[in-house]
Every structure is written in C-alpha cells, then in structure tokens.
FINU-241877 format. One record per atom (N, C-alpha, C): residue in three letters; atom name; residue number from 0; x, y, z. Coordinates in nm, 2 decimals. Example, Ala and Ser with C-alpha at 12.3 -4.5 7.8 and 13.67 -1.06 7.14 Angstrom:
BEGIN
Ala_N_0_1.32_-0.57_0.78
Ala_CA_0_1.23_-0.45_0.78
Ala_C_0_1.32_-0.33_0.78
Ser_N_1_1.28_-0.22_0.71
Ser_CA_1_1.37_-0.11_0.71
Ser_C_1_1.29_0.00_0.79
% end
This chain:
BEGIN
Met_N_0_5.65_-2.91_1.55
Met_CA_0_5.66_-2.77_1.61
Met_C_0_5.76_-2.69_1.52
Ser_N_1_5.72_-2.57_1.49
Ser_CA_1_5.80_-2.49_1.41
Ser_C_1_5.91_-2.42_1.50
Asp_N_2_5.99_-2.33_1.43
Asp_CA_2_6.09_-2.26_1.50
Asp_C_2_6.04_-2.16_1.60
Gln_N_3_5.91_-2.14_1.60
Gln_CA_3_5.84_-2.03_1.68
Gln_C_3_5.88_-2.05_1.83
Val_N_4_5.88_-2.17_1.88
Val_CA_4_5.91_-2.20_2.02
Val_C_4_6.06_-2.16_2.05
Tyr_N_5_6.15_-2.17_1.95
Tyr_CA_5_6.29_-2.13_1.97
Tyr_C_5_6.30_-1.98_1.97
His_N_6_6.22_-1.91_1.89
His_CA_6_6.22_-1.77_1.89
His_C_6_6.17_-1.71_2.02
Lys_N_7_6.06_-1.78_2.07
Lys_CA_7_6.01_-1.74_2.20
Lys_C_7_6.11_-1.76_2.31
Leu_N_8_6.18_-1.88_2.31
Leu_CA_8_6.28_-1.90_2.41
Leu_C_8_6.39_-1.79_2.40
Ala_N_9_6.44_-1.76_2.28
Ala_CA_9_6.54_-1.66_2.26
Ala_C_9_6.49_-1.53_2.32
Ser_N_10_6.37_-1.49_2.30
Ser_CA_10_6.31_-1.37_2.35
Ser_C_10_6.31_-1.37_2.51
Val_N_11_6.27_-1.49_2.56
Val_CA_11_6.27_-1.50_2.71
Val_C_11_6.42_-1.48_2.76
Leu_N_12_6.51_-1.55_2.70
Leu_CA_12_6.65_-1.54_2.74
Leu_C_12_6.71_-1.40_2.73
Asp_N_13_6.66_-1.33_2.63
Asp_CA_13_6.70_-1.19_2.61
Asp_C_13_6.65_-1.10_2.72
Thr_N_14_6.55_-1.14_2.80
Thr_CA_14_6.51_-1.05_2.91
Thr_C_14_6.60_-1.07_3.03
Leu_N_15_6.68_-1.17_3.03
Leu_CA_15_6.77_-1.20_3.14
Leu_C_15_6.88_-1.09_3.15
Pro_N_16_6.95_-1.08_3.26
Pro_CA_16_7.05_-0.98_3.28
Pro_C_16_7.16_-0.98_3.17
Asn_N_17_7.20_-1.09_3.13
Asn_CA_17_7.31_-1.10_3.03
Asn_C_17_7.26_-1.09_2.89
Gly_N_18_7.13_-1.10_2.87
Gly_CA_18_7.07_-1.09_2.74
Gly_C_18_7.09_-1.21_2.65
Phe_N_19_7.03_-1.22_2.53
Phe_CA_19_7.04_-1.32_2.43
Phe_C_19_6.99_-1.26_2.30
Pro_N_20_7.06_-1.15_2.25
Pro_CA_20_7.00_-1.08_2.14
Pro_C_20_7.00_-1.16_2.01
Ala_N_21_6.90_-1.12_1.93
Ala_CA_21_6.89_-1.18_1.80
Ala_C_21_7.00_-1.14_1.71
Thr_N_22_7.03_-1.22_1.61
Thr_CA_22_7.13_-1.19_1.51
Thr_C_22_7.07_-1.20_1.37
Lys_N_23_7.13_-1.13_1.28
Lys_CA_23_7.07_-1.13_1.14
Lys_C_23_7.08_-1.27_1.09
Ser_N_24_7.18_-1.35_1.12
Ser_CA_24_7.20_-1.48_1.07
Ser_C_24_7.11_-1.59_1.13
Gly_N_25_7.06_-1.56_1.25
Gly_CA_25_6.97_-1.65_1.32
Gly_C_25_7.05_-1.76_1.39
Val_N_26_7.18_-1.74_1.41
Val_CA_26_7.26_-1.85_1.47
Val_C_26_7.21_-1.88_1.61
Glu_N_27_7.15_-1.79_1.68
Glu_CA_27_7.11_-1.82_1.81
Glu_C_27_6.99_-1.92_1.81
Ile_N_28_6.91_-1.92_1.71
Ile_CA_28_6.80_-2.02_1.69
Ile_C_28_6.86_-2.16_1.66
Arg_N_29_6.95_-2.16_1.57
Arg_CA_29_7.02_-2.29_1.54
Arg_C_29_7.09_-2.35_1.66
Phe_N_30_7.15_-2.26_1.74
Phe_CA_30_7.21_-2.30_1.87
Phe_C_30_7.11_-2.36_1.96
Leu_N_31_7.00_-2.29_1.98
Leu_CA_31_6.90_-2.34_2.08
Leu_C_31_6.84_-2.47_2.03
Lys_N_32_6.83_-2.49_1.90
Lys_CA_32_6.77_-2.61_1.84
Lys_C_32_6.87_-2.73_1.87
Lys_N_33_7.00_-2.71_1.88
Lys_CA_33_7.09_-2.81_1.91
Lys_C_33_7.09_-2.85_2.05
Ile_N_34_7.04_-2.76_2.14
Ile_CA_34_7.04_-2.79_2.28
Ile_C_34_6.91_-2.84_2.33
Phe_N_35_6.80_-2.77_2.29
Phe_CA_35_6.67_-2.80_2.34
Phe_C_35_6.58_-2.87_2.24
Thr_N_36_6.50_-2.97_2.28
Thr_CA_36_6.40_-3.03_2.20
Thr_C_36_6.29_-2.92_2.20
Pro_N_37_6.19_-2.92_2.11
Pro_CA_37_6.09_-2.83_2.11
Pro_C_37_6.01_-2.83_2.24
Glu_N_38_5.99_-2.94_2.30
Glu_CA_38_5.92_-2.95_2.42
Glu_C_38_5.99_-2.89_2.54
Glu_N_39_6.13_-2.91_2.54
Glu_CA_39_6.21_-2.85_2.64
Glu_C_39_6.22_-2.70_2.63
Ala_N_40_6.22_-2.65_2.50
Ala_CA_40_6.23_-2.51_2.48
Ala_C_40_6.10_-2.45_2.53
Asp_N_41_5.99_-2.51_2.51
Asp_CA_41_5.86_-2.46_2.55
Asp_C_41_5.85_-2.46_2.71
Leu_N_42_5.90_-2.56_2.77
Leu_CA_42_5.91_-2.56_2.92
Leu_C_42_6.00_-2.46_2.97
Ala_N_43_6.12_-2.44_2.91
Ala_CA_43_6.21_-2.34_2.96
Ala_C_43_6.15_-2.20_2.95
Cys_N_44_6.06_-2.18_2.86
Cys_CA_44_6.00_-2.05_2.84
Cys_C_44_5.91_-2.02_2.97
Asp_N_45_5.86_-2.12_3.03
Asp_CA_45_5.78_-2.10_3.15
Asp_C_45_5.85_-2.10_3.28
Leu_N_46_5.98_-2.12_3.28
Leu_CA_46_6.06_-2.11_3.41
Leu_C_46_6.09_-1.97_3.45
Lys_N_47_6.11_-1.95_3.58
Lys_CA_47_6.15_-1.82_3.63
Lys_C_47_6.29_-1.82_3.67
Leu_N_48_6.34_-1.71_3.71
Leu_CA_48_6.48_-1.70_3.76
Leu_C_48_6.49_-1.74_3.91
Thr_N_49_6.37_-1.76_3.97
Thr_CA_49_6.37_-1.80_4.11
Thr_C_49_6.33_-1.95_4.12
Pro_N_50_6.39_-2.02_4.21
Pro_CA_50_6.37_-2.17_4.21
Pro_C_50_6.22_-2.20_4.24
Glu_N_51_6.18_-2.30_4.18
Glu_CA_51_6.04_-2.35_4.20
Glu_C_51_6.04_-2.51_4.20
Thr_N_52_5.95_-2.57_4.28
Thr_CA_52_5.93_-2.71_4.27
Thr_C_52_5.85_-2.74_4.15
Pro_N_53_5.85_-2.86_4.10
Pro_CA_53_5.76_-2.90_3.99
Pro_C_53_5.61_-2.86_4.02
Glu_N_54_5.57_-2.89_4.15
Glu_CA_54_5.43_-2.86_4.19
Glu_C_54_5.40_-2.71_4.18
Gln_N_55_5.50_-2.62_4.21
Gln_CA_55_5.48_-2.48_4.20
Gln_C_55_5.47_-2.44_4.05
Ile_N_56_5.55_-2.50_3.97
Ile_CA_56_5.55_-2.47_3.83
Ile_C_56_5.41_-2.51_3.77
Val_N_57_5.36_-2.62_3.81
Val_CA_57_5.23_-2.67_3.77
Val_C_57_5.12_-2.57_3.81
Glu_N_58_5.12_-2.53_3.94
Glu_CA_58_5.02_-2.44_3.99
Glu_C_58_5.03_-2.30_3.91
Arg_N_59_5.14_-2.25_3.88
Arg_CA_59_5.16_-2.13_3.81
Arg_C_59_5.12_-2.13_3.66
Thr_N_60_5.16_-2.24_3.60
Thr_CA_60_5.15_-2.25_3.45
Thr_C_60_5.04_-2.34_3.40
Arg_N_61_4.98_-2.42_3.49
Arg_CA_61_4.87_-2.51_3.46
Arg_C_61_4.92_-2.62_3.37
Arg_N_62_5.05_-2.65_3.37
Arg_CA_62_5.10_-2.76_3.30
Arg_C_62_5.07_-2.89_3.37
Pro_N_63_5.06_-3.00_3.30
Pro_CA_63_5.03_-3.13_3.37
Pro_C_63_5.16_-3.17_3.46
Leu_N_64_5.13_-3.22_3.57
Leu_CA_64_5.24_-3.27_3.66
Leu_C_64_5.31_-3.39_3.60
Glu_N_65_5.23_-3.48_3.54
Glu_CA_65_5.29_-3.60_3.49
Glu_C_65_5.40_-3.58_3.39
Gly_N_66_5.52_-3.64_3.42
Gly_CA_66_5.63_-3.63_3.34
Gly_C_66_5.71_-3.50_3.36
Leu_N_67_5.66_-3.40_3.43
Leu_CA_67_5.73_-3.27_3.44
Leu_C_67_5.86_-3.29_3.52
Asp_N_68_5.86_-3.35_3.63
Asp_CA_68_5.98_-3.37_3.71
Asp_C_68_6.09_-3.44_3.63
Lys_N_69_6.05_-3.54_3.56
Lys_CA_69_6.14_-3.62_3.48
Lys_C_69_6.21_-3.53_3.37
Met_N_70_6.13_-3.45_3.30
Met_CA_70_6.18_-3.36_3.20
Met_C_70_6.27_-3.25_3.26
Leu_N_71_6.23_-3.19_3.37
Leu_CA_71_6.31_-3.09_3.44
Leu_C_71_6.44_-3.15_3.48
Thr_N_72_6.44_-3.27_3.54
Thr_CA_72_6.56_-3.34_3.59
Thr_C_72_6.65_-3.37_3.47
Ser_N_73_6.60_-3.41_3.36
Ser_CA_73_6.68_-3.44_3.24
Ser_C_73_6.74_-3.31_3.19
Met_N_74_6.67_-3.20_3.19
Met_CA_74_6.72_-3.07_3.14
Met_C_74_6.83_-3.02_3.24
Trp_N_75_6.81_-3.05_3.37
Trp_CA_75_6.91_-3.01_3.47
Trp_C_75_7.04_-3.09_3.45
Asp_N_76_7.02_-3.22_3.43
Asp_CA_76_7.14_-3.31_3.41
Asp_C_76_7.22_-3.27_3.29
Arg_N_77_7.16_-3.21_3.18
Arg_CA_77_7.23_-3.17_3.06
Arg_C_77_7.28_-3.02_3.07
Gly_N_78_7.25_-2.96_3.18
Gly_CA_78_7.29_-2.82_3.20
Gly_C_78_7.21_-2.71_3.13
Glu_N_79_7.09_-2.75_3.09
Glu_CA_79_7.00_-2.66_3.02
Glu_C_79_6.93_-2.56_3.11
Ile_N_80_6.91_-2.60_3.23
Ile_CA_80_6.85_-2.52_3.34
Ile_C_80_6.92_-2.55_3.47
Phe_N_81_6.90_-2.47_3.57
Phe_CA_81_6.96_-2.49_3.70
Phe_C_81_6.86_-2.57_3.79
Gly_N_82_6.92_-2.67_3.86
Gly_CA_82_6.84_-2.75_3.95
Gly_C_82_6.91_-2.77_4.08
Arg_N_83_6.84_-2.80_4.18
Arg_CA_83_6.90_-2.82_4.31
Arg_C_83_6.81_-2.92_4.39
Ala_N_84_6.88_-3.01_4.46
Ala_CA_84_6.81_-3.10_4.55
Ala_C_84_6.86_-3.07_4.69
Ser_N_85_6.76_-3.05_4.78
Ser_CA_85_6.80_-3.02_4.92
Ser_C_85_6.69_-3.08_5.01
Asp_N_86_6.73_-3.16_5.10
Asp_CA_86_6.63_-3.22_5.20
Asp_C_86_6.52_-3.29_5.12
Gly_N_87_6.55_-3.36_5.01
Gly_CA_87_6.45_-3.43_4.93
Gly_C_87_6.36_-3.35_4.85
Ile_N_88_6.38_-3.22_4.84
Ile_CA_88_6.30_-3.13_4.76
Ile_C_88_6.39_-3.08_4.64
Arg_N_89_6.33_-3.10_4.52
Arg_CA_89_6.40_-3.05_4.40
Arg_C_89_6.34_-2.92_4.35
Thr_N_90_6.42_-2.83_4.32
Thr_CA_90_6.38_-2.70_4.27
Thr_C_90_6.45_-2.67_4.14
Phe_N_91_6.39_-2.60_4.05
Phe_CA_91_6.44_-2.57_3.91
Phe_C_91_6.42_-2.43_3.88
Lys_N_92_6.51_-2.37_3.80
Lys_CA_92_6.49_-2.24_3.75
Lys_C_92_6.57_-2.22_3.62
Leu_N_93_6.52_-2.12_3.55
Leu_CA_93_6.59_-2.08_3.43
Leu_C_93_6.72_-2.01_3.47
Met_N_94_6.83_-2.03_3.39
Met_CA_94_6.95_-1.96_3.42
Met_C_94_7.00_-1.88_3.30
Pro_N_95_7.08_-1.78_3.33
Pro_CA_95_7.13_-1.70_3.22
Pro_C_95_7.21_-1.79_3.12
Phe_N_96_7.21_-1.76_3.00
Phe_CA_96_7.27_-1.84_2.89
Phe_C_96_7.38_-1.76_2.83
Ile_N_97_7.47_-1.83_2.76
Ile_CA_97_7.57_-1.76_2.68
Ile_C_97_7.50_-1.68_2.57
Thr_N_98_7.56_-1.58_2.53
Thr_CA_98_7.50_-1.49_2.43
Thr_C_98_7.54_-1.53_2.28
Pro_N_99_7.47_-1.49_2.18
Pro_CA_99_7.51_-1.52_2.05
Pro_C_99_7.64_-1.47_2.01
Lys_N_100_7.69_-1.36_2.07
Lys_CA_100_7.82_-1.30_2.05
Lys_C_100_7.92_-1.41_2.09
Ser_N_101_7.90_-1.48_2.20
Ser_CA_101_7.99_-1.58_2.24
Ser_C_101_7.99_-1.70_2.14
Ile_N_102_7.87_-1.73_2.09
Ile_CA_102_7.86_-1.84_1.99
Ile_C_102_7.94_-1.80_1.87
Leu_N_103_7.92_-1.68_1.82
Leu_CA_103_7.99_-1.64_1.70
Leu_C_103_8.14_-1.64_1.72
Met_N_104_8.19_-1.61_1.84
Met_CA_104_8.33_-1.60_1.86
Met_C_104_8.39_-1.74_1.85
His_N_105_8.31_-1.85_1.88
His_CA_105_8.36_-1.98_1.88
His_C_105_8.31_-2.06_1.76
Ala_N_106_8.24_-2.00_1.67
Ala_CA_106_8.19_-2.07_1.55
Ala_C_106_8.30_-2.09_1.45
Lys_N_107_8.30_-2.20_1.38
Lys_CA_107_8.39_-2.22_1.27
Lys_C_107_8.35_-2.14_1.15
Pro_N_108_8.45_-2.08_1.08
Pro_CA_108_8.41_-2.00_0.97
Pro_C_108_8.35_-2.09_0.86
Ala_N_109_8.26_-2.04_0.79
Ala_CA_109_8.20_-2.12_0.68
Ala_C_109_8.30_-2.14_0.57
Ala_N_110_8.29_-2.25_0.51
Ala_CA_110_8.39_-2.28_0.40
Ala_C_110_8.35_-2.19_0.28
Ser_N_111_8.44_-2.13_0.21
Ser_CA_111_8.41_-2.05_0.10
Ser_C_111_8.40_-2.13_-0.03
Ala_N_112_8.31_-2.09_-0.11
Ala_CA_112_8.29_-2.15_-0.24
Ala_C_112_8.40_-2.12_-0.33
Gly_N_113_8.44_-2.22_-0.40
Gly_CA_113_8.54_-2.19_-0.50
Gly_C_113_8.66_-2.27_-0.50
% end
C-alpha cells in the first residue's frame, strides 16, 4: 500500500476541530506511518467522532466483521483511537490528534552536513 492511505488519514484528521494540516516537509505523513499500519490507517479513515460498535461500523462501511473487533481493540490499546467498554459493549471512535505543529515543536533538528 502506498502513502495514499496516510494522506487520506491526514485529510480526515484535518477535518476534526483541532485540525491536522499538511506541511511542506510531509512530516505529518512520516508521523502517521510510525503510528498506524496501512490497514489501521485505512480503518481509522472510516471511523466517526461518535462512538460505534464494530457491528455498526460494519453496517455503515460494509467492512467484514471478521477481525474488526480485534484490530479496533489493538488500536485502542495503543491510543490510536478512542474506545470504551460498558456493560459488555465496546464502542470505538476517531479522536482528535496532535497537529503537525506539535510534531515540529518536538522534532529533533536535522544534523547539518559539514
């Protein structure tokens, strides 16, 4: 899978209230590639800001149910998405992400040649 899925995820994240604007350097794509596998990035693109069960996600997106709960739970465990378990029902949603400006503020400066 090419970087296209990461560009799509960056665009989706940029629609959220805190945004996720593109940079000239593309640091936001490199950042997303360190956090999400291509499959996880693709799934994150399909999540909403409102909680949904895996079954609701399947109904809305036509994704296969097999393996979906496991992937969502794994993403939740790593803090990539928001998840909640209540009364035996798990729900998941996309959550606002840090912005590339935050990434740049914490990035180490590149070593200079010479």
